[in-house]
DSSP file (Angstrom, degrees, kcal/mol; ACC not computed):
  #  RESIDUE AA STRUCTURE BP1 BP2  ACC     N-H-->O    O-->H-N    N-H-->O    O-->H-N    TCO  KAPPA ALPHA  PHI   PSI    X-CA   Y-CA   Z-CA
    1    1 A M              0   0    0      0, 0.0    14,-0.1     0, 0.0     3,-0.1   0.000 360.0 360.0 360.0 138.0  -10.0    4.9   11.9
    2    2 A P        -     0   0    0      0, 0.0     2,-0.3     0, 0.0    11,-0.1  -0.292 360.0-100.5 -69.1 156.2   -8.8    1.4   11.4
    3    3 A T        -     0   0    0      9,-0.1     2,-0.5     1,-0.0    11,-0.2  -0.619  36.7-148.1 -75.4 133.9   -9.1   -0.4    8.1
    4    4 A K  E     -A   13   0A   0      9,-1.0     9,-1.8    -2,-0.3     2,-0.3  -0.903   2.5-143.0-107.8 129.8  -12.0   -2.9    8.2
    5    5 A F  E     -A   12   0A   0     -2,-0.5     7,-0.2     7,-0.2     2,-0.1  -0.693  17.3-130.7 -88.3 143.9  -12.0   -6.1    6.2
    6    6 A T    >   -     0   0    0      5,-1.5     3,-0.9    -2,-0.3    -1,-0.1  -0.343  32.8 -96.2 -81.8 172.5  -15.2   -7.3    4.6
    7    7 A D  T 3  S+     0   0    0      1,-0.3    -1,-0.1    -2,-0.1    -2,-0.0   0.828 126.7  44.5 -62.5 -32.7  -16.5  -10.9    5.0
    8    8 A D  T 3  S-     0   0    0      3,-0.0    -1,-0.3     1,-0.0    -3,-0.0   0.574  97.7-140.9 -87.1  -7.8  -15.0  -11.9    1.7
    9    9 A E  S <  S+     0   0    0     -3,-0.9    -2,-0.1     2,-0.2     3,-0.1   0.718  71.3 112.9  57.1  27.1  -11.7  -10.2    2.4
   10   10 A T  S    S+     0   0    0      1,-0.1    12,-2.2    12,-0.1     2,-0.3   0.507  81.2  25.1 -99.9  -7.8  -11.3   -9.0   -1.2
   11   11 A S  E     - B   0  21A   0     10,-0.3    -5,-1.5    11,-0.1     2,-0.3  -0.950  65.6-153.1-147.1 168.5  -11.8   -5.4   -0.2
   12   12 A V  E     -AB   5  20A   0      8,-2.0     8,-3.6    -2,-0.3     2,-0.5  -0.931  21.5-119.1-137.1 159.3  -11.3   -3.1    2.8
   13   13 A S  E     -AB   4  19A   0     -9,-1.8    -9,-1.0    -2,-0.3     6,-0.2  -0.873  25.4-148.9-101.8 133.0  -13.0    0.2    3.8
   14   14 A D    >   -     0   0    0      4,-2.6     3,-2.1    -2,-0.5   -10,-0.1  -0.239  42.3 -77.2 -90.0-171.9  -10.9    3.1    4.2
   15   15 A A  T 3  S+     0   0    0      1,-0.3    -1,-0.1    44,-0.2    -2,-0.0   0.771 132.6  51.9 -58.5 -28.5  -11.5    6.0    6.7
   16   16 A S  T 3  S-     0   0    0      2,-0.1    -1,-0.3   -15,-0.1     3,-0.1   0.542 118.8-110.4 -88.3  -5.8  -14.3    7.5    4.5
   17   17 A G  S <  S+     0   0    0     -3,-2.1     2,-0.2     1,-0.3    -2,-0.1   0.339  72.6 140.0  93.5  -8.1  -16.1    4.1    4.3
   18   18 A D        -     0   0    0     -5,-0.1    -4,-2.6     1,-0.1    -1,-0.3  -0.483  56.2-116.5 -71.9 141.8  -15.3    3.6    0.6
   19   19 A A  E     -B   13   0A   0     -6,-0.2     2,-0.5    -2,-0.2    -6,-0.2  -0.582  25.4-164.5 -80.7 135.5  -14.3    0.1   -0.4
   20   20 A I  E     -B   12   0A   0     -8,-3.6    -8,-2.0    -2,-0.3     2,-0.2  -0.986  20.9-131.1-120.0 116.3  -10.7   -0.4   -1.8
   21   21 A Y  E >>  -B   11   0A   0     -2,-0.5     4,-2.5   -10,-0.3     3,-0.5  -0.522  15.3-127.0 -69.7 131.7  -10.3   -3.7   -3.5
   22   22 A L  H 3> S+     0   0    0    -12,-2.2     4,-3.0     1,-0.2     5,-0.3   0.853 106.7  54.0 -53.8 -46.1   -7.1   -5.5   -2.3
   23   23 A P  H 3> S+     0   0    0      0, 0.0     4,-2.0     0, 0.0    -1,-0.2   0.921 112.5  45.2 -57.4 -41.4   -5.6   -6.0   -5.8
   24   24 A D  H <> S+     0   0    0     -3,-0.5     4,-2.5     2,-0.2    -2,-0.2   0.927 112.6  51.5 -65.8 -43.0   -5.9   -2.3   -6.4
   25   25 A R  H  X S+     0   0    0     -4,-2.5     4,-2.1     1,-0.2     5,-0.2   0.932 110.7  47.2 -57.6 -48.4   -4.5   -1.5   -3.0
   26   26 A D  H  X S+     0   0    0     -4,-3.0     4,-2.5     1,-0.2    -1,-0.2   0.854 110.8  52.6 -64.9 -35.7   -1.5   -3.8   -3.5
   27   27 A A  H  X S+     0   0    0     -4,-2.0     4,-2.1    -5,-0.3    -1,-0.2   0.915 110.5  48.1 -66.2 -42.2   -0.8   -2.3   -7.0
   28   28 A R  H  X S+     0   0    0     -4,-2.5     4,-1.8     2,-0.2    -2,-0.2   0.880 111.1  49.1 -65.5 -38.0   -0.8    1.2   -5.6
   29   29 A I  H  X S+     0   0    0     -4,-2.1     4,-2.6     2,-0.2     5,-0.2   0.914 111.3  51.1 -66.1 -44.1    1.5    0.3   -2.8
   30   30 A A  H  X S+     0   0    0     -4,-2.5     4,-2.5     1,-0.2    -2,-0.2   0.898 108.7  51.1 -59.4 -38.6    3.8   -1.4   -5.2
   31   31 A E  H  X S+     0   0    0     -4,-2.1     4,-2.0     2,-0.2    -1,-0.2   0.914 111.2  46.4 -68.0 -39.1    3.8    1.6   -7.4
   32   32 A L  H  X S+     0   0    0     -4,-1.8     4,-1.8     2,-0.2    -2,-0.2   0.879 112.5  51.3 -65.1 -40.6    4.7    3.9   -4.4
   33   33 A A  H  X S+     0   0    0     -4,-2.6     4,-2.6     2,-0.2     5,-0.2   0.900 108.1  53.3 -65.1 -42.6    7.4    1.5   -3.3
   34   34 A Y  H  X S+     0   0    0     -4,-2.5     4,-3.2    -5,-0.2    -2,-0.2   0.935 107.4  50.6 -61.6 -45.1    8.9    1.5   -6.9
   35   35 A F  H  X S+     0   0    0     -4,-2.0     4,-2.3     1,-0.2    -1,-0.2   0.875 109.4  51.1 -60.4 -38.6    9.1    5.3   -6.9
   36   36 A K  H  X S+     0   0    0     -4,-1.8     4,-0.9     2,-0.2    -1,-0.2   0.940 112.3  46.0 -61.0 -46.8   10.9    5.1   -3.5
   37   37 A A  H ><>S+     0   0    0     -4,-2.6     5,-2.9     1,-0.2     3,-0.8   0.908 110.9  54.1 -64.5 -41.1   13.4    2.6   -4.9
   38   38 A E  H ><5S+     0   0    0     -4,-3.2     3,-2.0     1,-0.3    -1,-0.2   0.916 102.5  56.4 -61.5 -41.0   13.8    4.7   -8.1
   39   39 A S  H 3<5S+     0   0    0     -4,-2.3    -1,-0.3     1,-0.3    -2,-0.2   0.754 108.7  47.7 -63.0 -19.6   14.7    7.7   -6.1
   40   40 A R  T <<5S-     0   0    0     -4,-0.9     3,-0.5    -3,-0.8    -1,-0.3   0.263 122.2-105.8 -97.1   9.8   17.5    5.8   -4.5
   41   41 A G  T < 5 -     0   0    0     -3,-2.0    -3,-0.2     1,-0.2    -2,-0.1   0.744  64.4 -71.6  71.0  25.1   18.8    4.5   -7.8
   42   42 A F  S   <S-     0   0    0     -5,-2.9    -1,-0.2     1,-0.2    -4,-0.1   0.855  72.6-178.6  58.2  38.6   17.3    1.0   -7.1
   43   43 A E    >   -     0   0    0     -3,-0.5     3,-0.6    -6,-0.4    -1,-0.2  -0.533  28.0-119.5 -63.3 125.4   20.0    0.3   -4.4
   44   44 A P  T 3  S+     0   0    0      0, 0.0    -1,-0.1     0, 0.0    -2,-0.0  -0.258  86.2  50.6 -69.1 158.0   19.3   -3.2   -3.2
   45   45 A G  T 3  S+     0   0    0      0, 0.0     4,-0.1     0, 0.0     3,-0.1   0.439  87.7  82.2 103.1   1.7   18.5   -4.1    0.3
   46   46 A H    <>  +     0   0    0     -3,-0.6     4,-2.7     2,-0.1     5,-0.2   0.208  51.3 111.2-120.0  13.1   15.7   -1.6    0.9
   47   47 A E  H  > S+     0   0    0      1,-0.2     4,-2.5     2,-0.2     5,-0.1   0.892  81.6  44.2 -59.9 -47.5   12.8   -3.5   -0.6
   48   48 A L  H  > S+     0   0    0      2,-0.2     4,-2.8     1,-0.2    -1,-0.2   0.892 114.2  50.2 -65.5 -43.1   10.9   -4.2    2.6
   49   49 A E  H  > S+     0   0    0      2,-0.2     4,-2.1     1,-0.2     5,-0.2   0.883 110.7  49.6 -61.1 -40.6   11.5   -0.7    3.9
   50   50 A D  H  X S+     0   0    0     -4,-2.7     4,-2.5     2,-0.2    -2,-0.2   0.942 112.7  47.5 -65.5 -46.2   10.2    0.8    0.7
   51   51 A W  H  X S+     0   0    0     -4,-2.5     4,-2.7     1,-0.2    -2,-0.2   0.935 112.7  48.0 -62.0 -47.7    7.1   -1.4    0.8
   52   52 A L  H  X S+     0   0    0     -4,-2.8     4,-1.8     1,-0.2    -1,-0.2   0.857 113.8  45.9 -63.6 -38.1    6.4   -0.6    4.5
   53   53 A E  H  X S+     0   0    0     -4,-2.1     4,-2.1     2,-0.2    -1,-0.2   0.861 112.9  50.3 -70.5 -37.9    6.8    3.1    4.0
   54   54 A A  H  X S+     0   0    0     -4,-2.5     4,-2.4    -5,-0.2    -2,-0.2   0.903 109.2  52.7 -68.7 -38.4    4.6    3.1    0.9
   55   55 A E  H  X S+     0   0    0     -4,-2.7     4,-1.9    -5,-0.2    -2,-0.2   0.922 109.5  48.7 -63.6 -42.8    2.0    1.1    2.8
   56   56 A Q  H  X S+     0   0    0     -4,-1.8     4,-0.7     1,-0.2    -1,-0.2   0.895 111.4  49.2 -62.9 -39.1    1.9    3.7    5.5
   57   57 A E  H  < S+     0   0    0     -4,-2.1     3,-0.5     1,-0.2    -1,-0.2   0.876 109.9  52.1 -65.0 -38.7    1.6    6.5    3.1
   58   58 A F  H  < S+     0   0    0     -4,-2.4    -1,-0.2     1,-0.2    -2,-0.2   0.860 108.2  50.0 -64.8 -36.1   -1.2    4.8    1.3
   59   59 A L  H  <        0   0    0     -4,-1.9    -1,-0.2     1,-0.2    -2,-0.2   0.622 360.0 360.0 -80.5 -13.0   -3.2    4.3    4.5
   60   60 A L     <        0   0    0     -4,-0.7    -1,-0.2    -3,-0.5    -2,-0.1   0.450 360.0 360.0 -74.3 360.0   -2.8    8.0    5.5
């Protein structure tokens, strides 16, 4: 089910209908991306890839 934005756009609803506040969402994605970078030894040039992969994992 696609993510739905609320009228104030400060939260989204996940597949279960629970609200996820965007600052929390971004913080979780950043944390996942950090762990991806860490597993590569923080090799530069993969930041966007790490973020996009982390975002996909978070939304699953």
